[in-house]
C-alpha positions as CSV (number, residue, x, y, z in Angstrom):
1,M,0.3,0.3,-0.5
2,S,1.1,3.4,-0.5
3,S,2.2,4.9,2.6
4,S,-0.6,7.9,2.0
5,P,-4.5,7.3,1.6
6,S,-3.5,11.2,-0.4
7,S,-0.7,10.1,-2.8
8,S,-2.1,9.6,-5.8
9,A,-3.8,14.2,-5.1
10,Q,0.0,14.5,-4.3
11,A,1.7,13.2,-7.3
12,A,-0.5,14.8,-9.6
13,R,0.0,18.9,-7.8
14,E,3.4,18.1,-8.1
15,A,2.7,17.1,-12.0
16,V,1.4,20.5,-12.2
17,A,3.9,22.1,-10.7
18,V,6.5,20.5,-12.8
19,R,4.6,21.2,-16.2
20,L,4.6,25.0,-14.3
21,R,8.1,25.2,-14.2
22,E,8.9,23.9,-17.6
23,L,7.1,26.2,-19.1
24,M,9.2,29.3,-16.7
25,V,12.6,27.3,-17.8
26,E,11.7,27.5,-21.6
27,A,10.6,31.0,-21.6
28,G,14.3,31.7,-19.9
29,L,13.0,33.3,-16.7
30,K,13.5,33.3,-12.7
31,G,11.5,32.8,-10.3
32,H,11.6,36.0,-9.1
33,E,11.0,37.6,-12.8
34,L,7.7,34.7,-13.4
35,A,6.7,37.2,-9.7
36,A,7.3,40.2,-11.4
37,R,5.5,39.2,-14.3
38,C,2.6,37.7,-12.6
39,G,1.9,40.5,-9.8
40,W,2.3,38.3,-7.3
41,N,5.8,37.6,-4.0
42,A,8.5,35.5,-5.5
43,A,7.6,33.8,-2.3
44,K,4.3,32.3,-4.0
45,T,5.9,31.6,-7.2
46,S,8.5,28.9,-4.8
47,R,5.4,27.6,-3.5
48,I,4.0,26.8,-6.3
49,V,6.9,25.1,-7.8
50,N,7.4,23.0,-5.3
51,A,3.4,22.1,-5.1
52,R,3.3,23.3,-1.6
53,T,1.0,25.8,-2.8
54,Q,-1.9,24.6,-5.3
55,P,-2.2,27.4,-7.8
56,S,-6.2,28.9,-8.2
57,D,-6.9,29.1,-12.3
58,A,-6.4,32.4,-12.4
59,D,-2.8,32.0,-10.9
60,I,-2.4,29.2,-13.9
61,R,-3.2,31.7,-16.5
62,A,-1.5,34.4,-14.8
63,W,1.4,31.9,-15.0
64,C,0.7,31.1,-19.1
65,A,0.6,34.4,-19.7
66,A,3.9,35.9,-18.7
67,C,5.1,32.2,-20.5
68,A,3.4,33.2,-23.5
69,A,2.7,30.0,-23.4
70,D,-1.8,31.2,-23.2
71,D,-2.3,27.8,-25.7
72,Q,-1.1,25.6,-22.1
73,A,-3.3,27.1,-19.9
74,D,-7.4,25.1,-20.6
75,D,-5.3,21.8,-20.3
76,L,-3.6,23.2,-17.2
77,V,-6.8,25.1,-15.4
78,A,-8.0,21.2,-16.3
79,S,-5.0,19.4,-14.6
80,A,-4.9,21.3,-11.6
81,R,-9.5,20.7,-11.4
82,A,-9.0,17.4,-11.6
83,V,-6.7,17.1,-8.4
84,E,-9.4,19.1,-6.5
85,S,-11.1,16.6,-6.1
86,M,-8.9,13.7,-5.6
87,Y,-8.8,15.0,-2.0
88,V,-12.0,16.7,-0.8
89,E,-12.8,17.6,3.3
90,W,-15.8,15.8,4.3
91,R,-16.4,19.9,6.0
92,R,-16.3,21.5,2.5
93,L,-18.1,18.4,0.9
94,Q,-21.3,18.6,3.5
95,R,-21.4,21.9,4.0
96,N,-24.6,22.9,2.6
97,G,-26.1,18.8,4.3
98,L,-25.3,15.3,3.7
99,R,-27.4,14.6,0.7
100,R,-25.6,15.0,-1.9
101,V,-23.2,12.7,-0.4
102,Q,-24.9,10.1,-0.1
103,E,-26.0,10.7,-4.2
104,D,-23.3,11.7,-5.3
105,F,-22.3,8.0,-4.5
106,H,-25.5,6.8,-5.5
107,V,-25.0,7.4,-8.5
108,L,-21.4,5.8,-8.2
109,H,-22.3,3.0,-7.7
110,R,-25.2,2.6,-10.4
111,R,-22.1,3.3,-12.6
112,S,-20.2,0.0,-11.8
113,A,-20.6,-3.5,-12.2
114,L,-18.5,-4.5,-9.5
115,C,-18.5,-2.8,-6.2
116,R,-15.9,-3.7,-3.4
117,V,-16.2,-3.2,0.1
118,Y,-13.6,-3.2,2.7
119,V,-15.0,-2.0,6.0
120,S,-13.6,-1.5,9.7
121,N,-16.1,1.0,11.1
122,V,-19.7,0.8,10.0
123,V,-22.1,-1.4,7.9
124,P,-21.6,-0.2,4.1
125,G,-23.9,2.6,3.1
126,F,-25.7,0.0,0.6
127,F,-26.8,-3.1,3.8
128,Q,-27.5,-0.4,5.8
129,T,-30.9,-0.3,7.0
130,A,-32.7,3.0,7.7
131,P,-32.7,2.9,11.4
132,Y,-29.2,2.1,11.7
133,A,-28.1,5.0,8.7
134,T,-30.0,7.5,11.1
135,A,-27.8,6.7,13.6
136,V,-24.8,6.6,11.2
137,L,-25.7,10.0,9.8
138,G,-26.5,11.5,12.5
139,A,-23.9,11.4,14.5
140,V,-21.4,12.0,11.0
141,S,-24.2,15.6,11.2
142,R,-23.2,15.9,15.0
143,F,-20.0,15.5,14.6
144,W,-19.3,18.6,11.0
145,D,-22.6,20.8,12.6
146,T,-23.9,20.3,8.7
147,P,-27.3,21.1,7.8
148,D,-30.0,19.5,9.6
149,D,-31.3,17.0,6.5
150,V,-30.2,13.4,8.0
151,A,-33.8,11.8,6.9
152,E,-33.5,12.6,3.5
153,A,-29.8,11.5,2.8
154,V,-31.1,8.8,5.0
155,A,-33.5,7.5,2.3
156,S,-30.9,8.3,-0.9
157,R,-28.3,5.9,1.0
158,V,-31.3,3.5,2.2
159,A,-32.7,3.2,-1.5
160,R,-28.3,2.0,-2.5
161,G,-29.7,-1.2,-1.3
162,R,-32.1,-1.6,-4.1
163,L,-29.2,-2.1,-6.1
164,L,-28.2,-5.3,-4.3
165,Y,-31.3,-7.0,-6.4
166,E,-30.6,-5.5,-10.0
167,G,-28.5,-8.9,-11.9
168,R,-25.8,-6.9,-12.9
169,H,-24.2,-5.4,-10.1
170,R,-22.2,-7.3,-7.8
171,F,-20.6,-6.3,-4.2
172,A,-18.1,-8.3,-2.7
173,V,-17.4,-7.5,1.1
174,V,-15.5,-8.2,3.8
175,M,-15.5,-6.6,7.4
176,E,-14.1,-6.3,10.6
177,E,-16.0,-8.7,13.1
178,W,-15.8,-5.7,15.4
179,V,-18.6,-4.4,12.9
180,L,-21.1,-6.4,13.9
181,R,-19.9,-5.7,17.7
182,S,-19.9,-2.8,18.0
183,R,-23.4,-1.0,18.6
184,I,-24.9,1.3,16.8
185,G,-28.0,2.6,17.7
186,D,-29.6,1.6,20.3
187,A,-30.1,-2.3,20.8
188,E,-33.5,-2.5,19.1
189,T,-31.6,-0.8,15.5
190,M,-28.2,-2.8,15.5
191,A,-30.5,-6.0,15.8
192,G,-32.4,-5.0,12.7
193,Q,-29.3,-3.9,10.7
194,L,-27.7,-7.7,11.3
195,R,-31.1,-9.4,11.1
196,H,-31.3,-7.5,7.4
197,L,-27.3,-8.4,7.1
198,L,-28.8,-12.1,7.3
199,A,-31.7,-11.6,4.6
200,V,-28.9,-10.5,2.5
201,L,-25.9,-12.7,2.6
202,P,-27.6,-15.6,0.1
203,L,-28.4,-13.0,-2.4
204,A,-26.4,-13.8,-5.8
205,S,-25.2,-10.5,-6.1
206,V,-23.6,-10.5,-2.5
207,S,-20.8,-12.1,-1.7
208,L,-20.3,-11.0,2.2
209,G,-16.3,-11.9,4.4
210,V,-16.4,-11.5,7.8
211,I,-12.7,-11.6,9.4
212,P,-12.8,-13.2,12.8
213,A,-11.7,-10.9,15.7
214,E,-9.5,-13.8,16.4
215,A,-7.7,-14.6,13.3
216,P,-4.3,-14.1,12.4
217,R,-3.4,-10.9,10.8
218,A,-1.9,-11.3,7.2
219,L,-2.4,-7.7,6.5
220,W,-3.3,-5.0,9.6
221,P,-6.9,-2.6,10.4
222,M,-7.3,-0.3,7.3
223,E,-9.2,2.3,7.2
224,A,-12.9,1.9,4.8
225,F,-11.8,1.6,1.0
226,Y,-14.1,1.0,-1.4
227,L,-12.8,-0.3,-5.6
228,Y,-15.5,0.4,-8.1
229,D,-14.8,-1.7,-11.1
230,D,-10.6,-1.0,-11.5
231,R,-11.4,2.9,-12.2
232,R,-11.3,4.1,-8.9
233,A,-11.3,3.8,-5.4
234,V,-12.4,5.9,-2.7
235,V,-11.2,5.8,0.8
236,E,-12.9,7.0,3.8
237,T,-10.7,8.8,6.4
238,L,-12.1,11.0,9.7
239,T,-11.3,14.5,7.6
240,A,-11.3,13.0,4.2
241,E,-12.6,11.4,1.3
242,V,-10.1,10.3,-1.1
243,N,-10.6,9.2,-5.0
244,V,-7.6,7.1,-6.1
245,T,-7.6,6.6,-9.9
246,Q,-3.5,6.1,-10.5
247,P,-3.9,2.7,-12.0
248,R,-0.8,1.3,-9.8
249,E,-2.7,2.8,-6.2
250,I,-5.9,0.8,-7.6
251,A,-4.1,-1.9,-8.0
252,D,-2.4,-1.9,-4.5
253,Y,-5.7,-1.5,-2.7
254,A,-7.2,-4.4,-4.8
255,R,-4.4,-6.3,-3.8
256,A,-5.1,-5.6,-0.4
257,F,-8.5,-6.4,-0.5
258,A,-7.3,-9.9,-2.1
259,G,-5.1,-10.1,0.8
260,L,-8.2,-9.1,3.4
261,S,-10.4,-11.5,2.2
262,R,-8.3,-14.4,2.2
263,M,-8.8,-13.7,5.9
264,A,-12.5,-13.9,6.2
265,V,-15.4,-16.6,6.6
266,Y,-18.2,-17.1,3.7
267,G,-21.0,-18.5,3.6
268,E,-21.9,-20.8,7.3
269,G,-18.9,-19.1,9.0
270,A,-20.2,-15.6,7.9
271,R,-23.9,-16.2,8.8
272,A,-22.4,-17.9,12.8
273,R,-20.6,-14.2,13.2
274,I,-23.7,-12.4,12.8
275,T,-25.8,-14.7,14.1
276,E,-23.5,-15.1,17.6
277,A,-23.3,-10.5,17.8
278,L,-26.9,-10.5,17.2
279,E,-27.2,-13.4,19.8
280,A,-25.4,-11.1,22.0
281,L,-27.6,-8.4,21.7
282,G,-30.0,-10.4,24.3
């Protein structure tokens, strides 16, 4: 695995910086000369070429104009905007509430034939019952102090579960046993969620594995990640959604998923773990 879940974003940010530096060199300019032409401090030029500061659209256009390379501006602006979508803070994504984020994930799932998911924190959204989703999203809303649209966000999240019954979608899920034992909401909410997992377990579209708490670890517990076909991985950290599109990193996440899958129990083994968690609720 890569050393940081935001490494794809950093690599893309550095690629933009390298291209801007190349334009400056090709124009025969020094950093302070480019800064003077752009009307900003030389320190800003240094921060941009060293990928410490993300240039705005206006910065890029001013840079290209200073280097007599206006024809490069549109492509560089597009590349820089793509970087912004790779690592997006939840605070920014959810500033207007949670519903829009849930709708975006619904679209992403609908467009994917195979979704491979590893979770170490909560049950994946497409498996969640309405009460469980309400408990999870309510906690998220309180933590980030978002506008209260939890009911609408829950409806969108639960609607994702319909994809389990559409033949062209497949869901391969590996979860830590801790997810089954961690009480989200009250006992009734958790019991309902566990019963729902038992109900979806036999579906042809579903492969559900549980990593037993006592299983020898070939791989360490990780942050939750979602692999959409072989084109995108979404990693969920506390503060941000990380969108990975670099093929090498996607391959790393696929390799991690395969390793975690080998540690899990399936079929009757998974059913037994879910049933034990349900019985433990009393």
